[in-house]
C-alpha positions in Angstrom: 162.8 41.7 125.5 162.6 45.3 125.5 159.3 46.8 126.8 158.3 48.3 123.4 158.8 44.2 122.1 156.8 43.0 124.8 154.1 45.3 124.2 154.0 44.7 120.4 153.9 41.2 121.5 150.5 41.6 123.5 149.2 43.6 121.1 149.4 41.2 118.2 148.2 38.3 120.7 145.1 40.4 121.6 144.5 41.1 117.8 144.8 37.9 116.5 142.6 36.2 119.4 139.7 39.2 118.9 139.9 38.2 115.2 139.8 34.6 115.7 136.9 35.3 118.3 134.1 36.6 115.5 133.3 39.4 117.6 133.1 37.2 120.9 134.8 38.3 124.3 138.1 37.8 125.0 139.9 37.4 128.3 142.9 39.1 129.5 143.8 35.6 130.6 143.9 34.4 127.0 145.7 37.1 125.8 148.1 36.6 128.8 148.7 32.9 127.8 148.8 33.7 124.0 151.6 36.5 124.6 153.6 34.2 126.6 153.4 36.6 129.4 151.7 37.3 133.1 148.9 39.3 134.0 151.1 42.1 135.8 152.8 42.3 132.9 149.8 43.1 130.9 148.5 45.6 133.4 152.0 47.3 133.6 151.5 48.2 129.8 147.8 48.7 129.7 146.3 49.2 133.2 143.3 46.9 132.2 141.4 45.1 130.1 139.4 48.6 128.6 143.3 50.2 128.0 144.3 46.9 126.3 141.3 47.5 124.2 141.9 51.0 123.5 145.6 50.2 122.5 144.1 47.5 120.6 141.4 49.7 118.6 144.9 52.3 117.9 146.5 49.0 116.4 144.3 48.1 114.1 143.6 52.0 112.7 147.3 52.2 112.2 146.7 49.3 109.7 143.9 51.5 108.0 146.3 54.7 108.4 148.7 53.1 106.4 146.7 51.9 103.6 145.1 55.6 103.4 148.8 57.2 103.4 149.9 55.3 100.8 147.0 55.7 98.3 148.5 58.5 96.1 145.9 61.3 95.1 144.2 60.6 91.4 144.2 64.6 90.4 140.6 64.7 90.7 139.5 65.5 94.3 135.8 64.0 94.1 137.3 60.7 93.0 140.0 60.5 95.8 136.8 60.9 98.2 134.7 57.8 96.2 138.2 55.9 96.3 139.0 56.9 100.3 135.2 55.6 101.0 135.8 52.2 99.3 139.0 51.8 101.0 137.1 52.5 104.7 134.3 49.8 103.7 137.0 47.3 102.5 139.0 47.5 106.1 135.6 47.2 107.8 134.8 44.1 105.8 138.2 42.5 105.9 138.6 43.5 109.6 135.2 43.2 110.9 135.9 42.7 114.8 138.7 45.9 114.6 135.8 47.7 112.7 133.4 47.1 115.2 135.5 48.1 118.0 136.5 51.1 116.6 132.9 52.5 115.8 130.2 50.2 117.2 131.6 50.6 120.9 131.9 54.4 121.0 135.5 54.3 121.4 137.5 56.6 120.1 141.8 56.9 119.6 144.5 59.4 118.5 144.2 56.7 115.3 141.0 57.6 114.6 141.1 61.3 115.0 143.9 61.2 112.2 141.4 59.2 110.2 138.8 61.8 110.6 141.7 64.5 109.7 142.6 62.5 106.2 139.0 62.9 105.2 138.9 66.8 106.4 141.6 67.3 104.0 140.7 65.6 101.2 137.2 67.2 101.6 139.0 70.6 101.7 140.6 69.6 98.6 136.7 69.7 97.1 136.6 72.4 98.5 139.0 74.3 97.3 138.3 73.2 93.5 135.1 75.0 93.8 133.1 71.4 93.4 131.7 71.6 97.6 127.8 72.4 97.7 128.4 72.3 101.9 131.1 73.4 104.2 133.7 71.1 104.5 132.6 70.0 108.0 129.1 69.4 107.2 130.6 67.3 104.0 133.0 65.3 106.2 130.5 64.8 108.8 127.8 63.4 106.4 130.5 61.1 104.3 131.9 60.0 107.9 128.3 58.8 109.2 127.4 57.6 106.0 130.2 55.5 105.5 130.3 54.0 109.3 126.5 53.0 108.8 127.1 51.2 105.6 129.5 49.4 106.9 128.6 48.3 110.2 125.2 47.0 108.0 127.4 45.3 105.7 128.9 43.4 108.7 126.2 42.7 110.5 125.5 40.3 107.1 122.0 42.0 105.9 123.1 44.7 103.7 119.4 44.1 101.8 120.7 45.8 98.4 123.9 44.5 97.3 125.0 47.6 95.7 124.6 49.1 99.2 127.8 50.8 99.4 128.4 52.3 95.8 124.6 53.8 96.1 125.1 55.1 98.8 128.3 55.9 98.3 126.8 58.0 94.7 124.0 59.9 96.9 126.7 61.4 99.1 128.9 62.6 96.8 125.7 64.1 94.7 124.1 66.0 97.6 127.7 67.4 98.3 129.2 68.2 95.3 129.4 69.6 92.0 129.2 67.5 88.9 132.5 67.1 86.9 129.9 68.6 84.0 129.5 71.7 86.0 133.2 72.8 86.0 133.1 75.1 82.6 129.9 76.8 84.4 130.5 80.2 86.2 130.5 78.6 90.2 127.8 79.3 92.1 128.1 81.8 94.9 127.8 79.1 98.1 130.4 76.9 96.1 132.8 80.1 95.5 132.0 81.0 99.6 133.0 77.5 100.6 136.2 77.6 98.0 137.7 80.7 99.8 136.4 79.4 103.2 138.8 76.5 103.1 141.8 78.7 101.5 141.2 80.5 104.7 141.6 77.8 106.9 144.7 77.2 105.1 146.0 80.9 105.2 145.1 83.9 106.9 145.8 87.0 104.6 148.5 89.5 106.3 146.2 92.2 105.0 143.4 91.5 107.3 143.1 91.7 111.1 141.8 88.8 113.3 138.5 90.4 113.4 138.2 91.3 110.1 139.2 87.5 109.5 136.6 86.4 112.0 134.2 88.7 110.1 135.0 87.4 106.5 134.7 83.8 108.2 130.9 84.5 109.3 129.9 86.3 106.0 131.5 83.4 103.9 129.3 81.0 106.3 126.2 82.7 105.5 126.6 82.8 101.9 127.7 78.9 101.8 124.6 77.5 103.6 122.3 79.4 101.2 
């Protein structure tokens, strides 16, 4: 079997054992037995147990990202954020061991960075629609922090409030976005500044020098946080 096929078999075996462990430890010996390989083969592909766990985290994230990539936009950027939140929480509840490794153990991966970029992109769409109250990065950090916190709390089995996820989701969205009913009203200076900053991030005007663009960003940032 090719190196790629062997690596995939090891990842699948490790993922299955982790899911079955319910969060308990999984030894490299158990992974080798399940994958039908010797320890040298595992170390050849992943270096050590930490390398294997990092690869499994990436493997789990890829499943999550497939769902996010397949989801179509609704035409309402705030509703897209709402659906993205629900997809995130649902993934954590259906794959708690993967999720805990991804977010509860302080691990990062290329896939997690891509997931965050998707969130940033969705938040930028809200900004371009003139419906974001805070800068894009701030909004994305707020959504990410709240979503991870809620999901880990639900995974622990003690949510306190059965509606914890939707309540927190709506509270965060209310804090960072304008209501749909406000669309017919003139946008606030801060919302307009945030929208223009998001547009600049996508395309720098040819009529401005690099220094002028940097100065414009500074001014817009000041207006956005007022």
